[in-house]
C-alpha positions in Angstrom: 73.5 128.1 63.8 73.0 131.3 61.9 71.6 130.9 58.4 73.9 131.6 55.5 71.0 132.6 53.3 70.2 136.2 52.3 67.3 137.6 54.5 64.9 137.8 51.5 65.7 134.2 50.5 65.3 133.0 54.1 61.8 134.4 54.2 61.0 132.7 50.9 62.2 129.3 52.1 60.1 129.7 55.3 57.0 130.3 53.1 57.9 127.4 50.7 58.0 124.9 53.5 55.3 126.2 55.8 53.2 123.1 56.5 50.2 125.2 57.6 50.1 126.9 54.1 49.7 123.6 52.4 47.1 122.3 54.9 45.0 125.4 54.3 45.3 124.9 50.5 44.0 121.4 50.8 41.0 122.5 53.0 40.2 125.2 50.5 39.8 122.6 47.8 37.6 120.6 50.2 40.0 117.7 50.3 39.4 115.2 53.2 42.7 115.5 55.0 41.7 112.9 57.6 41.6 110.3 54.8 44.5 111.8 52.9 46.9 113.7 55.2 49.8 115.7 53.8 52.4 112.9 54.1 50.2 110.5 52.2 50.0 112.4 48.9 51.1 110.3 45.9 52.4 111.4 42.5 50.8 108.3 41.0 47.4 109.1 42.5 47.6 112.7 41.1 48.5 111.3 37.7 45.6 109.0 37.8 43.4 111.9 38.9 44.3 113.8 35.8 43.5 110.7 33.7 40.1 110.5 35.3 39.4 114.2 34.6 40.4 113.7 30.9 38.0 110.8 30.7 35.2 113.0 32.2 36.1 115.9 29.9 35.8 113.6 26.9 32.5 112.3 28.0 31.1 115.8 28.6 32.1 116.7 25.0 30.7 113.5 23.5 27.2 113.8 22.0 27.0 110.3 20.7 26.5 108.4 23.9 23.1 107.6 25.2 22.3 110.0 28.1 21.9 107.2 30.7 25.2 105.5 29.6 27.1 108.8 29.7 25.7 109.5 33.2 26.9 106.1 34.5 30.3 106.5 32.9 30.7 110.0 34.4 29.7 108.8 37.9 32.1 105.9 37.6 35.0 108.2 36.6 34.1 110.7 39.3 34.1 107.9 41.9 37.5 106.8 40.8 38.8 110.4 41.2 37.4 110.7 44.7 38.8 107.4 45.7 42.2 108.7 44.6 41.7 112.2 46.1 39.1 112.0 48.9 36.7 114.9 49.0 34.7 116.3 52.0 31.6 116.6 49.8 32.1 114.3 46.7 29.6 114.6 43.9 29.7 113.6 40.3 31.5 116.0 38.0 28.8 117.1 35.6 29.9 120.5 34.2 32.9 122.1 32.5 33.4 124.4 35.5 33.6 121.4 37.8 36.4 119.9 35.7 38.3 123.2 35.7 38.1 123.4 39.5 39.4 119.9 39.8 42.3 120.7 37.4 43.3 123.6 39.8 43.0 121.2 42.7 45.3 118.7 41.2 47.8 121.4 40.1 48.0 122.5 43.7 48.4 118.9 44.9 51.4 118.6 42.5 53.3 121.2 44.4 52.2 119.9 47.8 53.4 116.4 46.9 56.8 117.7 45.8 57.2 119.8 49.0 56.2 116.7 50.9 58.9 114.6 49.3 61.5 117.3 49.8 60.6 118.1 53.5 58.7 115.1 54.7 55.5 116.6 56.2 54.7 113.2 57.9 57.8 113.3 60.1 59.3 115.6 62.6 62.8 116.8 62.0 65.1 119.6 63.0 66.5 120.4 59.6 67.6 124.0 59.2 66.1 126.2 56.5 69.6 126.2 54.8 69.3 122.4 54.5 65.8 122.6 53.2 67.0 125.1 50.6 69.7 122.7 49.4 67.1 120.0 48.8 65.5 122.1 46.1 68.7 121.7 43.9 67.9 125.1 42.5 69.9 128.3 42.9 67.6 131.2 44.1 69.0 134.7 44.0 67.2 137.8 45.2 67.6 140.6 42.6 68.7 144.1 43.6 65.8 146.5 43.4 67.8 148.8 41.0 68.6 145.9 38.6 67.2 145.8 35.1 65.2 142.6 35.6 63.7 143.8 38.9 62.6 147.0 37.3 61.2 145.2 34.2 59.0 143.0 36.5 57.9 146.0 38.5 57.0 147.9 35.3 54.8 145.1 34.1 53.2 144.7 37.5 52.2 148.3 37.8 51.3 148.9 34.1 49.0 145.9 33.9 46.9 146.8 36.9 43.4 147.0 35.4 41.7 150.4 35.7 38.6 148.7 37.2 40.6 147.5 40.2 40.4 150.9 42.0 39.9 149.5 45.5 43.4 148.0 45.9 46.9 148.5 44.6 49.9 146.2 44.1 53.4 146.6 45.5 56.4 144.5 44.5 58.4 143.3 47.4 61.0 141.0 46.0 62.1 139.3 42.7 64.1 136.1 42.6 66.1 134.6 39.8 66.0 130.8 39.6 68.6 128.5 38.1 67.6 124.9 38.2 70.4 122.4 38.5 71.9 121.6 35.1 69.6 123.9 33.2 72.0 126.6 32.2 74.3 124.1 30.3 71.3 122.8 28.4 70.3 126.4 27.5 73.7 127.6 26.3 73.4 126.1 22.7 70.1 128.0 22.2 70.9 131.2 24.0 71.8 133.3 20.9 69.3 131.6 18.6 66.2 132.6 20.6 65.4 136.1 19.4 61.7 136.4 20.2 61.7 136.2 24.0 58.5 136.7 25.9 57.7 137.3 29.6 55.2 134.8 30.9 53.1 136.4 33.6 51.7 133.5 35.6 50.0 133.6 39.0 50.1 130.7 41.4 48.8 130.0 44.9 51.4 127.5 45.8 53.4 126.0 43.0 56.8 127.5 43.9 58.4 124.2 44.8 57.1 122.8 41.5 58.8 125.6 39.5 62.1 124.9 41.2 62.2 121.2 40.0 63.7 119.9 36.8 61.3 120.0 33.8 58.7 121.4 36.2 58.1 117.8 37.5 55.7 116.7 34.7 52.8 115.0 36.4 51.9 112.4 33.8 53.4 110.2 31.1 50.6 110.9 28.6 51.6 111.9 25.0 52.1 115.6 24.4 49.2 115.8 22.0 46.8 114.4 24.5 47.8 116.8 27.2 48.0 119.7 24.8 44.3 119.2 24.0 43.6 118.9 27.7 45.3 122.2 28.6 43.8 124.0 25.7 40.3 123.1 26.9 40.9 124.3 30.4 43.5 127.1 30.2 43.0 128.8 26.9 39.3 129.6 27.1 
């Protein structure tokens, strides 16, 4: 059956649900895929992984603990993380850069876990790309290249290319507008009240399924203040 999706959207859906892409991402983060294949990812384990990282982060920042005690606690928390998310070369997380790398790993796993639930990487099926698209519960519309929004994104892309990056250039291929299910109705009461709008320029290697989900599929149930401190430590430095 011929797809009813626009050609640009069809290519995007192919990319979103390309199993090989997610396998490569897991291997790049040195995740042991034989112990934890794609279909075995668990939202609960990812949440507990973030909690273990928070514990390690707090220990690294704590100067009151005796060195030997701190070392044992860090090793214990690291072991719990690697039990949840098996690694090819597990070693205790001893430095800030190690924590940041594991944060990126867990963020990538969030999207893979969502895609796994939507598509089912652990089973064979003959679902069409149109059916996979419907599972996102998110309207995705390719923008005309002469539209105001497309040209705005293109302007920012080209104008923010750093002068030191002389060996390569960027070219915008497509821009998509997303409308998550039920989100527009929630936004209407605030539409005219929000005067100071900002464009968030955010790069991602594979979180596109994550963005399409309601409330970005928050990964934990921790209090906002706890996670605000966590993200400030890792993303705002």
